[in-house]
C-alpha positions in Angstrom: 87.3 110.3 90.2 84.3 109.7 92.2 83.1 107.0 90.0 86.3 105.4 89.9 86.4 105.4 93.6 82.8 104.0 93.7 83.7 101.1 91.2 86.7 100.0 93.7 85.0 100.2 96.8 81.2 98.7 96.1 78.7 98.9 98.3 78.8 96.1 101.1 75.5 96.8 102.8 72.9 99.1 102.6 74.4 101.3 105.7 77.9 101.9 104.0 77.8 104.2 101.2 80.3 103.5 98.1 83.2 105.3 97.5 83.8 106.0 101.3 86.4 105.1 103.3 85.2 106.1 106.7 82.0 104.8 108.2 81.9 106.2 111.8 78.2 106.2 112.6 77.9 102.1 111.3 81.1 101.1 113.8 79.1 102.9 116.6 75.8 101.6 116.3 77.3 98.2 115.7 79.6 98.1 118.7 77.9 100.5 121.5 76.2 97.7 123.2 79.5 95.8 123.7 81.6 98.8 124.8 78.5 99.6 127.4 79.1 95.9 128.6 82.4 96.3 129.1 82.4 99.4 130.5 79.9 98.0 133.1 82.5 94.9 133.8 84.8 97.4 134.7 87.2 96.2 131.7 87.6 99.4 130.2 88.7 103.0 131.7 90.4 101.2 134.5 92.2 103.3 136.7 95.4 102.2 138.7 98.7 102.6 140.3 102.0 100.5 139.6 103.3 98.5 142.3 106.3 96.3 141.5 106.5 94.1 138.4 103.2 93.8 135.9 101.2 94.3 139.2 98.9 97.3 140.0 96.5 98.6 142.5 93.4 98.5 140.9 91.1 101.6 141.0 92.0 105.0 142.9 92.1 105.9 146.8 94.0 104.8 149.4 96.6 102.0 148.1 96.1 99.7 151.0 92.2 99.3 150.1 92.6 98.6 146.5 92.9 95.0 145.1 96.1 93.9 143.4 95.8 93.0 139.5 98.3 91.3 137.6 98.6 93.3 134.1 98.4 91.4 130.6 97.0 94.6 128.8 99.9 97.0 128.7 102.5 96.2 125.4 105.9 97.4 127.7 107.0 94.1 126.4 110.5 94.3 127.8 109.2 95.8 131.5 111.3 99.0 131.0 108.0 101.3 131.3 108.9 101.5 135.0 112.4 101.2 134.9 114.1 103.4 137.0 116.9 104.5 134.5 113.9 105.7 132.2 112.0 107.5 135.0 114.9 109.3 136.1 115.9 110.3 132.7 112.3 112.2 132.3 112.6 113.7 135.7 116.4 115.1 135.0 115.3 116.5 131.5 112.8 118.7 133.0 114.9 119.7 135.6 117.7 120.6 133.2 115.2 123.1 131.0 112.9 123.4 134.1 110.2 123.6 131.6 107.7 120.7 129.8 107.7 121.9 126.6 107.9 124.5 124.2 105.0 126.0 122.2 106.3 126.5 119.1 106.6 124.5 116.1 109.8 122.3 115.4 110.6 124.2 112.3 111.7 127.3 114.6 112.6 126.0 118.0 113.5 122.7 119.4 115.1 121.5 122.6 118.8 120.3 122.6 118.1 117.3 124.2 115.8 116.3 121.4 118.4 116.4 119.0 120.7 114.2 121.3 117.9 111.8 121.4 117.5 111.7 117.4 121.0 111.3 117.2 121.4 108.5 119.6 118.6 106.8 117.9 119.7 107.3 114.5 123.2 105.8 115.3 121.6 102.9 117.2 119.2 102.2 114.2 121.8 103.0 111.4 119.0 105.2 110.1 117.9 108.9 110.0 115.3 109.4 112.8 112.8 111.9 113.4 111.1 111.4 116.9 107.6 112.2 117.3 105.2 112.7 120.0 103.4 109.3 118.8 103.2 106.5 116.3 99.7 108.3 115.4 101.1 111.6 114.4 104.4 110.0 112.7 102.3 108.4 110.3 100.2 111.3 109.9 103.2 113.2 108.6 104.6 110.1 106.5 101.5 108.8 104.6 100.5 112.4 102.8 104.2 112.8 101.8 104.0 108.8 100.4 100.9 109.5 98.5 101.9 113.0 97.3 105.1 111.3 95.1 108.0 113.2 97.3 109.4 110.3 98.5 109.3 108.3 95.3 111.2 110.8 92.7 108.2 113.1 92.2 106.3 110.1 90.8 102.9 109.4 92.6 102.9 106.0 93.6 99.6 103.2 93.8 99.6 103.1 97.6 98.7 99.8 98.8 97.3 98.9 102.3 97.4 95.4 103.9 93.9 94.9 104.9 94.9 94.4 108.7 97.0 97.4 108.6 96.6 99.2 112.2 94.0 101.9 112.6 97.0 104.5 112.9 97.8 103.7 109.3 94.4 103.0 107.8 92.8 106.3 109.5 94.8 108.0 106.7 93.2 106.6 103.6 91.2 109.4 102.6 94.2 111.8 102.9 96.1 109.3 100.6 93.1 108.9 98.0 92.7 112.3 97.4 96.3 112.5 96.3 97.0 109.4 94.5 95.1 105.8 93.8 94.8 103.7 96.5 94.1 100.1 97.0 93.5 97.4 100.0 94.2 94.0 99.6 93.8 90.9 101.7 96.0 90.3 104.5 99.8 89.1 103.8 98.9 88.7 99.7 102.1 88.8 98.4 101.0 87.3 95.0 98.1 90.6 94.9 101.0 92.9 95.5 103.2 91.4 93.0 100.5 91.5 90.4 99.8 95.5 91.5 103.7 95.7 91.0 103.9 94.3 87.7 101.1 96.7 86.4 101.8 99.9 87.9 105.6 102.0 87.3 105.6 102.6 91.2 103.8 100.9 93.9 104.3 101.5 97.7 103.0 99.0 100.5 102.0 100.1 103.8 101.7 97.4 106.7 102.7 96.6 110.0 105.9 94.8 110.8 104.4 92.8 113.9 100.2 93.1 114.1 98.4 94.0 117.3 96.3 91.4 117.3 99.0 88.7 116.2 101.3 87.5 113.3 103.7 89.2 111.4 104.7 90.7 108.1 106.7 88.4 105.8 109.4 90.9 105.4 111.7 88.8 103.5 109.1 88.2 100.4 108.5 91.8 100.7 112.0 92.7 100.3 112.1 90.4 97.3 109.7 92.3 95.9 111.3 95.3 96.6 114.5 94.2 94.6 112.5 92.8 91.8 109.9 96.0 91.1 111.6 98.6 93.2 108.5 98.2 95.7 108.4 101.5 98.2 107.9 99.9 101.8 106.4 101.7 104.5 106.0 99.2 108.0 104.7 100.3 110.9 106.6 97.9 113.7 105.4 99.3 116.9 104.8 96.3 118.5 108.2 95.1 117.1 110.9 97.4 118.1 113.4 96.5 121.0 112.4 92.8 121.0 115.0 91.7 118.4 118.3 93.2 117.4 121.6 93.6 119.2 120.4 97.2 119.9 116.7 96.7 119.9 116.1 97.6 116.2 113.3 95.5 116.2 111.6 92.9 114.1 111.5 94.9 110.4 114.7 97.2 110.8 116.8 93.6 111.8 115.9 92.3 108.1 117.1 95.3 106.1 120.7 96.1 105.1 122.6 98.3 106.9 122.0 101.2 104.9 118.0 101.6 104.8 117.7 103.3 101.3 115.5 105.1 99.5 112.6 102.6 99.2 112.1 102.0 102.8 110.5 104.0 105.7 110.0 102.2 109.4 107.9 103.9 111.9 107.9 102.9 115.2 106.9 103.5 119.0 109.1 104.8 121.6 106.6 103.5 124.1 105.8 99.7 124.2 109.0 98.0 123.8 111.1 100.7 124.1 109.4 101.5 127.3 109.3 105.3 126.8 106.9 107.8 125.0 106.3 108.6 121.3 107.0 107.3 118.3 109.9 107.6 115.6 110.5 107.5 111.8 113.3 105.8 110.4 114.6 106.8 107.0 117.2 106.1 104.8 118.3 109.4 102.9 118.8 113.3 103.5 116.2 114.0 101.1 113.9 111.9 102.6 114.5 113.6 105.9 114.8 117.0 104.7 110.9 116.2 103.5 109.9 115.3 106.8 111.6 118.3 108.4 109.8 120.9 106.7 106.4 119.3 105.0 105.6 116.7 107.8 102.2 118.3 108.8 103.0 117.6 112.8 106.6 118.7 112.5 105.9 121.7 110.7 102.7 122.6 112.5 102.7 121.0 116.1 105.2 120.8 119.0 107.5 118.6 119.4 107.7 115.4 122.1 107.5 117.1 125.5 110.8 116.9 127.8 109.6 114.2 129.9 109.3 111.7 127.0 112.5 112.9 125.6 114.4 112.4 128.8 112.6 109.2 129.0 113.6 108.0 125.7 117.2 109.0 126.4 117.1 106.5 129.5 115.9 103.9 127.4 118.8 104.5 124.7 120.9 104.0 127.7 119.8 100.1 128.4 119.4 99.6 124.6 123.2 99.7 124.4 123.8 98.0 127.8 123.9 94.1 128.5 120.6 94.4 130.3 118.7 94.7 126.9 119.9 91.5 125.5 119.0 89.9 129.4 115.3 91.0 128.8 115.1 90.2 125.3 116.0 86.6 126.6 113.6 86.4 129.6 111.0 87.7 127.2 111.5 84.6 125.0 111.2 82.1 128.0 108.1 83.8 129.3 106.4 83.5 125.9 107.3 79.8 125.6 106.0 79.6 129.3 102.5 80.7 128.2 102.5 78.6 125.0 103.2 75.5 127.3 100.0 76.2 129.2 97.9 77.6 126.5 97.9 76.5 122.7 97.0 79.5 120.3 97.0 79.8 117.0 100.4 82.1 117.5 102.0 79.2 119.4 105.4 79.0 118.6 106.1 82.1 116.8 108.6 85.0 118.7 106.0 87.9 119.3 104.5 88.3 122.6 101.2 88.7 121.6 98.7 86.0 121.9 94.7 85.9 120.7 92.2 83.3 122.6 89.4 83.3 120.2 85.9 83.3 121.6 83.3 84.5 119.2 80.4 85.8 121.2 80.9 89.4 122.3 78.8 88.5 125.5 80.9 85.6 126.2 84.3 87.3 125.9 83.4 90.0 128.4 82.2 87.7 130.2 85.1 85.5 130.5 87.6 88.6 130.9 85.6 89.9 133.9 86.0 86.4 135.4 89.6 86.6 134.7 89.7 90.1 136.3 87.8 89.0 139.3 90.7 86.0 139.3 93.5 88.8 139.5 94.3 89.3 135.9 93.5 92.0 133.7 93.3 91.5 129.8 91.9 92.9 127.1 88.8 91.8 125.7 88.6 92.6 121.8 85.4 93.0 119.7 84.7 95.0 116.6 85.9 97.3 115.1 89.0 95.7 116.5 88.0 92.4 115.1 85.5 91.4 113.1 81.9 91.2 114.2 81.1 88.1 116.0 84.9 87.0 116.4 85.5 88.3 119.8 88.5 87.4 121.9 90.7 88.2 124.4 94.3 89.6 123.9 97.1 88.4 126.1 100.3 90.8 126.1 103.3 89.0 127.8 106.2 90.5 129.2 109.9 89.8 130.4 108.5 91.5 133.9 106.0 88.4 134.4 106.5 85.9 136.8 106.1 82.4 135.6 103.6 81.7 138.5 101.5 84.4 137.2 101.7 83.1 133.9 100.9 79.7 135.2 98.0 80.8 136.9 96.2 82.8 133.9 96.8 79.7 131.5 94.7 77.7 134.4 92.5 80.3 134.5 91.8 80.9 130.8 91.6 77.1 130.0 88.6 76.7 133.1 87.0 79.0 131.1 87.9 78.3 127.5 89.2 74.7 127.7 89.5 74.9 124.0 91.4 77.8 123.6 93.4 77.3 120.1 91.7 79.3 117.3 92.4 83.1 116.5 89.8 85.2 115.3 89.9 86.9 112.1 90.7 90.5 112.4 89.1 93.6 110.3 90.5 97.2 110.4 88.6 99.7 112.8 86.4 102.0 110.8 86.3 100.6 107.9 
């Protein structure tokens, strides 16, 4: 087995031994100078307090002494993370139970409000939904079950990862490879995936719905492979949830039939567009739900989402079932168009709220992000291991709560520092 793994994972440099899925020392050594520079520039580990909309008071201490910054970093795409209904939901849940969490595994005792939340999410998204404390934990619970064959009728699948799958997916490659054969293919390479479907009786594909650095999975083509070959799809739609659909079912779920079926799992965030906290798994069958509730590691051996997270998510469910959701979705579309009219990027015209400004040099990207911060805009400077070495850039997260004037001023500042802001840097998964 080790020799087989080495053949499939050739030595790419003297620092990266063959047959291994992780190289943390290499990643640290290559990225440390840039992390140090970004921290020194005040671009990382930033403290602040929300004021109104997307503004926050930078730093600590008396509020009146702090500068106000417009935030383009948070992924609360609908602007719900400060919504009074969500905040009130968190407070009400704690007051109802006079507790924050119960210290026992979920296979034993659970809050009644958690059952209410999962029932509400299941109804909204036409699936069997299980909530987790984070998307990372949801994937920690799901991917080993997928690799075991438990979700594919007892036959262990060939598990194929998209090369740009988020680290919350890619991190679990060693565990998957310990159970079954694992491959990584080029980003959105439908031809390569179809070839593997023809060569293997059971194939499972692991990808993002909306990618955190821009772009999306070709869900229509993936569904065609599913119909033709029985391809199992495991899609992490953390960045697509709430933005699409009458009840915010998200980019991925909105492209599947009403019945999810036994060959699809969709993982999503209860933070980001949903505006609360935690993650969830959408399942299509009772058998899959039973497997998760009995054998998912974070379900069987850890605690449930805390009551503040549960109450906040229940509050968000109320918003998702109201006319306000559609209003915020439409407002987000307008804000995205406003940004695209000011700065041309490779993502221009797509319906997603993530825009990447390609820079190239890590040093230059940090300097430009610092200039934007000094001008009153906090953006995400991105460099290895988030993107490939020498392909640094700046990520802008657009939300429904941004003001048109703030977007225009940000665009003006970007164009002053980067007149040719048109290209998207190739991405690389963290911790290769």
